C-alpha positions as CSV (number, residue, x, y, z in Angstrom):
1,M,0.1,0.0,0.0
2,S,2.8,2.4,0.6
3,I,4.2,2.3,-3.0
4,P,1.0,3.8,-4.6
5,A,0.5,6.1,-1.5
6,N,4.0,7.6,-2.2
7,I,3.2,8.0,-5.8
8,A,-0.1,9.8,-5.1
9,E,1.4,12.0,-2.4
10,G,4.3,12.9,-4.8
11,R,2.1,13.8,-7.6
12,R,0.6,16.6,-5.5
13,Q,4.0,18.2,-5.1
14,T,4.7,21.4,-7.0
15,T,8.0,20.5,-8.8
16,D,9.2,17.4,-10.6
17,A,12.2,17.3,-8.2
18,Q,9.7,16.9,-5.3
19,F,7.8,14.4,-7.3
20,A,11.0,12.4,-8.0
21,R,11.8,12.4,-4.3
22,Y,8.4,10.7,-3.5
23,L,9.0,8.3,-6.4
24,G,12.3,7.4,-4.6
25,Y,10.3,6.7,-1.5
26,G,8.2,4.4,-3.6
27,L,11.4,2.6,-4.8
28,N,12.4,2.2,-1.1
29,S,9.0,0.8,-0.3
30,A,9.4,-1.8,-3.1
31,S,12.7,-2.9,-1.7
32,E,11.1,-3.2,1.7
33,L,8.2,-5.2,0.3
34,E,10.7,-7.6,-1.4
35,Y,12.3,-8.1,2.0
36,H,8.9,-8.9,3.6
37,L,8.3,-11.4,0.7
38,I,11.6,-13.1,1.4
39,V,10.7,-13.4,5.1
40,A,7.2,-14.7,4.3
41,R,8.7,-17.4,2.0
42,D,11.5,-18.3,4.5
43,T,9.0,-18.7,7.3
44,G,6.6,-20.7,5.2
45,I,3.8,-18.1,5.0
46,I,3.8,-18.1,1.2
47,T,5.1,-20.8,-1.2
48,E,8.1,-20.6,-3.4
49,D,5.8,-20.1,-6.4
50,E,3.8,-17.3,-4.7
51,F,7.2,-15.7,-3.8
52,A,8.5,-16.0,-7.3
53,T,5.3,-14.3,-8.8
54,L,5.1,-11.6,-6.2
55,A,8.8,-10.8,-6.3
56,A,8.7,-10.5,-10.1
57,Q,5.8,-8.1,-9.9
58,T,7.6,-6.1,-7.2
59,I,10.8,-5.9,-9.3
60,S,8.6,-4.8,-12.4
61,V,7.2,-2.0,-10.3
62,R,10.6,-0.9,-9.1
63,K,11.8,-0.8,-12.7
64,M,8.9,1.3,-13.8
65,L,9.4,3.8,-10.9
66,Y,13.2,4.0,-11.8
67,T,12.3,4.7,-15.4
68,L,9.8,7.3,-14.5
69,I,12.3,9.1,-12.3
70,K,14.9,9.1,-15.0
71,R,12.4,10.6,-17.5
72,L,11.7,13.6,-15.3
73,P,13.6,16.7,-16.2
74,A,17.1,17.1,-14.7
75,T,16.4,20.8,-14.0
76,P,12.8,20.6,-13.0
77,P,10.6,23.5,-13.8
78,N,7.7,24.2,-11.6
79,R,4.8,22.1,-12.8
80,K,2.2,24.8,-11.9
81,S,1.6,27.1,-14.9
82,T,1.9,30.7,-14.3
83,N,1.0,33.6,-16.5
84,A,2.9,36.2,-14.6
85,T,5.8,37.9,-16.3
86,P,9.0,38.4,-14.4
87,K,9.6,41.8,-13.1
88,S,12.7,43.7,-14.3
89,P,15.0,45.0,-11.5
């Protein structure tokens, strides 16, 4: 649940840099989820087949998040559009 929550929270930020930060939190949550899946497998809560399926899905989500982060502008402009003209000094 934390991965999509981080994405949703990040999307409400005002800059792409802030959005990327929350996507990074989502990446961290995906790694945490993978750890929980390993523990669940190792303690017999889920089967090896269930683990393999869920781990593959988790890795896929992590790759998508990483790709999205890389596609955000390196020097992020403010995502809010403004019609104001800059004032001259």
